[in-house]
C-alpha positions as CSV (number, residue, x, y, z in Angstrom):
1,M,78.1,81.3,168.8
2,N,79.0,77.6,169.6
3,G,75.3,76.7,169.5
4,H,75.1,78.1,165.9
5,K,78.1,76.1,164.9
6,L,76.5,73.0,166.4
7,V,73.3,73.5,164.5
8,T,75.1,74.2,161.3
9,G,77.2,71.1,161.7
10,I,74.1,68.9,162.5
11,L,72.3,70.4,159.5
12,A,75.3,69.7,157.2
13,I,75.4,66.1,158.3
14,V,71.7,65.6,157.8
15,I,71.7,67.3,154.4
16,G,74.8,65.3,153.4
17,V,73.3,61.9,154.3
18,T,70.0,62.9,152.6
19,M,71.7,63.9,149.4
20,I,73.7,60.8,149.3
21,A,70.5,58.7,149.6
22,L,68.7,60.8,147.0
23,C,71.6,60.8,144.5
24,G,72.1,57.1,144.8
25,T,68.6,56.2,143.7
26,G,66.3,56.8,140.8
27,P,66.7,56.8,137.0
28,A,69.2,58.9,135.2
29,Q,67.8,62.3,134.0
30,A,68.7,64.6,131.1
31,A,70.2,67.9,132.2
32,P,67.6,70.6,132.6
33,L,67.6,73.5,130.2
34,V,67.8,76.0,133.1
35,D,70.5,76.0,135.8
36,A,68.2,75.6,138.8
37,A,70.8,76.5,141.4
38,A,71.8,79.7,139.6
39,A,68.2,80.7,139.1
40,L,67.4,80.1,142.7
41,R,70.4,82.1,143.9
42,S,69.5,85.0,141.7
43,A,65.9,84.9,143.1
44,G,67.3,85.2,146.7
45,V,67.7,81.6,147.9
46,P,71.0,81.3,150.0
47,D,73.8,79.6,148.0
48,D,74.1,76.4,150.1
49,I,70.3,75.8,150.0
50,A,70.0,76.6,146.3
51,A,72.7,74.0,145.6
52,L,70.5,71.3,147.1
53,A,67.7,71.8,144.4
54,V,69.8,70.1,141.7
55,T,70.3,66.9,143.6
56,T,66.7,65.8,143.8
57,K,65.4,63.4,141.2
58,H,62.1,64.3,139.4
59,S,59.2,62.2,140.6
60,A,57.3,60.1,138.1
61,D,54.3,60.7,140.3
62,T,51.6,62.6,138.5
63,A,49.5,63.4,141.6
64,D,48.2,66.9,142.1
65,T,49.2,66.8,145.7
66,I,52.6,65.7,146.9
67,N,54.4,65.7,150.2
68,I,57.6,67.7,150.3
69,A,58.6,67.1,153.9
70,H,57.7,65.0,156.9
71,P,54.7,63.0,155.5
72,N,53.6,61.8,158.9
73,G,53.7,65.3,160.5
74,G,54.5,64.9,164.1
75,F,55.3,68.3,165.5
76,P,53.4,71.5,164.5
77,G,54.5,73.0,161.2
78,T,56.8,70.2,160.1
79,R,54.6,68.6,157.4
80,V,54.8,70.5,154.1
81,D,52.7,69.6,151.0
82,A,52.4,71.0,147.5
83,V,49.1,71.2,145.6
84,I,49.5,71.6,141.8
85,D,46.9,73.7,140.0
86,H,47.4,72.9,136.3
87,R,44.6,75.2,135.2
88,R,46.1,78.3,137.0
89,Q,49.7,77.1,136.3
90,S,50.6,77.5,140.0
91,V,51.6,75.5,143.1
92,T,50.2,76.1,146.5
93,V,52.6,75.1,149.3
94,I,50.9,74.2,152.6
95,Q,52.6,74.1,156.0
96,R,50.3,71.9,158.1
97,D,49.2,72.5,161.7
98,L,50.7,75.8,162.6
99,S,47.8,77.2,164.5
100,F,49.4,79.7,166.9
101,E,52.1,81.5,164.9
102,R,52.9,82.7,161.4
103,S,55.0,80.6,159.1
104,R,58.7,81.5,158.9
105,L,59.4,79.1,156.0
106,Q,60.4,80.3,152.6
107,V,59.9,78.5,149.2
108,G,62.4,79.0,146.4
109,W,61.2,77.9,143.0
110,V,62.3,77.8,139.4
111,N,60.5,76.8,136.3
112,L,63.1,74.7,134.4
113,R,61.4,75.4,131.0
114,T,61.0,79.2,131.2
115,G,63.7,80.1,133.8
116,G,61.1,82.0,135.9
117,A,62.1,81.9,139.5
118,G,61.2,83.4,142.9
119,V,61.1,83.1,146.6
120,N,57.8,83.2,148.4
121,G,56.7,82.9,152.0
122,L,53.5,81.2,153.4
123,P,51.5,84.2,154.5
124,N,47.9,82.9,154.3
125,A,46.0,81.1,157.1
126,V,43.4,78.5,156.1
127,P,41.4,76.0,158.1
128,G,43.0,72.6,158.3
129,V,42.4,69.2,160.0
130,L,44.9,67.4,162.2
131,D,44.7,63.6,162.2
132,G,41.4,63.8,160.3
133,R,39.5,65.0,163.4
134,Y,40.9,68.1,165.1
135,P,40.5,71.6,163.6
136,T,43.8,73.4,163.1
137,V,45.3,76.2,160.9
138,D,47.5,75.6,158.0
139,R,49.8,78.3,156.4
140,T,49.8,78.6,152.7
141,G,51.5,80.4,149.8
142,V,50.8,80.4,146.1
143,L,53.7,80.2,143.7
144,P,53.1,81.6,140.2
145,T,55.3,79.0,138.6
146,G,53.8,78.7,135.1
147,A,53.5,75.4,133.2
148,G,56.4,73.0,133.0
149,P,58.8,71.2,135.3
150,V,59.4,73.2,138.5
151,A,62.1,72.7,141.2
152,L,61.1,73.7,144.7
153,I,63.0,74.0,147.9
154,V,61.5,74.7,151.3
155,Y,63.7,76.1,154.0
156,G,63.6,78.4,157.1
157,R,62.6,78.3,160.8
158,L,59.8,76.6,162.7
159,P,58.8,76.1,166.3
160,G,61.4,74.1,168.1
161,W,60.6,70.5,169.0
162,T,61.0,69.0,172.4
163,G,62.5,65.6,172.9
164,L,64.8,63.5,175.0
165,I,67.7,63.4,172.4
166,P,67.5,66.2,169.9
167,L,69.0,64.6,166.7
168,A,67.4,66.7,164.0
169,P,67.8,70.4,163.2
170,E,64.0,70.7,163.7
171,Y,64.5,70.2,167.5
172,L,66.4,73.5,167.4
173,G,63.9,75.3,165.2
174,Y,65.7,74.9,161.9
175,F,63.7,73.2,159.1
176,T,65.9,70.8,157.1
177,P,65.8,72.2,153.5
178,A,63.5,70.0,151.5
179,P,63.9,70.0,147.7
180,A,61.2,68.6,145.3
181,F,60.4,68.6,141.6
182,V,56.8,68.9,140.3
183,T,55.2,69.2,136.9
184,V,52.7,72.0,136.6
């Protein structure tokens, strides 16, 4: 039980520092038409994780592929990207380099224009490439978001890291919840 409290405490500190950094930067935004946190909660995202979705600023980036978490990867399953398909009005979330086990991540999403929301896993296995050279397996899931601004939050478990001084929740197998906004 004490280990769980330690992990929860570390996770709270990491999330708090991240949210302070995110909230203190970026341009002011108009309030969305849909209450993202309430929509995510009603879709099944845990309350404390759903609350994080409203603290992220919308990216002005119009790229069709964005990084949600850990852009440089590092350990298996920690890099997560989103690929926007405007024609199909969907987002494919990709957990990179998770060759030997299934994904245990969840993706909560809400379309801020329509109010559509859901929680999806990453059940598909597709070929990937590690460091541009080594074949691996990526885990994917397609989110039927519809067109418009979409709030995403990725959370869940992943293989534990190993290191001399475990400072991140990922060392203990907990993925730090990663919110993002995309335009589909």
